[in-house]
N, C-alpha and C positions, 0 to 999 in steps of 0.2 A: 352588132358589130361598130355601128356609128358611135355608140356610147363608149365602147372599149377604146376606140381611136381617139376620141376626145380626152379621156382620162390620159392616154399615153402622151398626148401632146401638152397637157397640163403639167404632168410631173416632169417631162423633159424639160419644159420651160422653167420649172422650179429648180431643177438641177443646175441649168445654166445660170440661173440668177445667183444660186448660192456660190458657185465658182467665181463669178464676176464680183460678188462682195468680197471673196477671199482675196482675189487679185487686187482689188482696189485698197482694201484696208487690213488684210490679215484676219486673224481669229478674234481680234479685240472686242467686236461687237456682236460675236456669236454667242448664243445660249449653248449650254452643254449638249443638249440633244442635236443642235445644228452641226456641232462639230463632228458628232458620230454620224450624222446624216450625210455630211459631206464625204467623210471617209468611206461610208458604205456605197456611195454611188460608184466607187472604183471597184467594188467587188460583187455587187448585185445589180446587173443591168435590167433595164425594161421593167422596173418595178418601183412603186412608191415606198421609199425607205424610211420615211419620217416615223411610221407606226413602228418599225423595228427598232430605230434608235430610242424612241420613248419607252418601248418594253424594255431595252437593256438598261436604261436608266432606273426605271421603276424596280426592276429585279435587283440590281447590284447597288443601287442607292446613290452612287457618286461616279463621276467620270473616271476618276482614278481607279475605283473598284472594277469598273468595266475593263480597264486596260490590264489590270492585274489579275483579273479572273483566268483560270485554267481554260485552255482551248475546249476541252470536253464540256465544261459547264457553258460556255458561249453558245455552243452548238445546240444546247437543249432550249435555247430561246427561239420561240416561233419566228420564222423568217431569216435566221442568221445563216445557217448552213456552214459547210467546211470552208469554202473560199473566204467568206466575211470573218469567221472565227480565226483564221490563219492571219488575215491582214491586221485584225484588231491585237492578236498576240505579238505580231511583229514590232509594233510601235514601240513598247517600252525597250525591248531588246535592241532595237534600232537606236533609240536614244542613249541607251547606255553605251553602245559602241561609239556613237557620235561624241558623247562626251569624253570618253576615254582618249579617243583619237585627238580631239582638240587640246586636251591637257597634255598629251604627249609631245606636241609640237609648239607649244607656247613659248614665246621668246623669254629667255632668263637675262636678267641685267644683274651683272656681279661687280661692276665698277663704274666709277664716274666717267672714265674715258669711253667705255662701251656704250654708256647712255648718251654721250655727246654724239657718238658716231650714229647711234640709233636715231636720235631725234634731228639731227643736223639737216637731213634731206626733208624732213616734214615742215620745217620752220620757215616761213617767209622771211627773208632777210630786210624787207623794205619797212616793216612796221613792227613794234614791239609787241610781243604776245605771251601770255602766261599759260603754261600747259601743266596737267597733271597726269602722272603715269600711275595708275592703279595696279598694285601688286598683291599676289597671294603670299602665304607663308613661306613658299619656296622661291620667292622672287620672280615669279612668272608674271608677265604682263597680261593683266586682265582687260585693260582698257587705256586709251590714250586719248585725252580730251583737252581741247583748248578751252580755257576758263575765260580768258579775257583778252580782248584786242585793243591796244592802246598802251597805258602806263600800268605800273604796278604799284602805285602809291595810294590806291583807294583802299587803306587798311579796314575801313569799317564794312566794305562790301565784299571784297575777294575772299577773305578767310571763310565767310558763310558759303559762298560758292564752292570753294574748295572742300570743305567739310561735306556738304551735300553730294558733290561728285564721288568722294571717297566712299560714303555710305551707299550711294546708289549702286556702285560697282562692287560692293562687299570687299573691299580692300582691307588687308591686315596692315599694310603699309603703303606709302607713296613716295614718289620722288617729284618735286616741284622743278620745273624747267621754265626759264624765260630767256629771251634773247636781247642783246643790246646791239641795234643797228649800227651803232657808231664803230663798233669793232673793238671796243675796250670791254672785257669781261670782268673788270674789277667791280665789286658790289657797291651800290650807293647806300646811303643812310637808310633809305626806304626799304631796300633789299634786306639789310640786317634786321630792321624793326619787323617786317612781315615774317621773316624766317623764325625770329624768336617767338613772336605771337602764335604762329601756326604749330610750332613744336610743342608747346604747353597746351594749346587748344586741342590738339590731336591726341595728345597723351590721356586727356580726360575720357577719351572716347575709345581707348585701348587700340589706337591706330598710330603706327610709328611714322615719323618724318625721316626717311632714310637719307635723303640728300635734297639739297636746293642747288641746282647747277645753272649757271648763267652761261649762255653759248654765244659764240660768234661763228663765223664761217671758218676761222682758223685756229680758235683757241676756246678754253672754258675756264670756269672757276667752279670749284666743288666746296660747298661749306662742309661737307663731310670729311673730305681729304684734308682740309686745314684745321680740323678738329673742332670746329664751331657748332657742332650738333652733339658733341659727347657730353 
């Protein structure tokens, strides 16, 4: 009895530590078996689930194959049971529903004015900043990221950061946005230079520069509307 209680305390402590690791840093540092182990703690109470997680990986060979396995096949693995099999089977279907729902409600930007109205609340007017809006093939917003805080005349540095951001977000096109705290939206010589450089650089990567928009609190300038990106 004492030995059984000691084991119970040990694996309950292990479960707690797994959850604390996830809360602190997500799944980044988890091994595949630990991902399954964490998941199984919510379906299999009062038991050490590490051996079950390892048996699943040994049988199905990969984490993805575990999640893709039929529920009936999961139940055949020692220690899994119906509740755990249902939970594992739920994960890929839940992810599909989540992805579909996110895609359905993504913001679509179809004009320079719409982009200006979308970005105006996000941009601090007190300093100049450069932003990238990453878009998919339907012009849906994948991400909005501030690339640089300060000026936009560092042509040797900023193009690299923009390209890295576009690739990171898997963009098929981007819109470049920056503000002029002076209130004058007309482009500078540096603005023309960086726009031309980026257009050609992105084309080599099959990423389209849809627009470069300079915004102020009351107006904007669009390189696309003026025909300078055609």
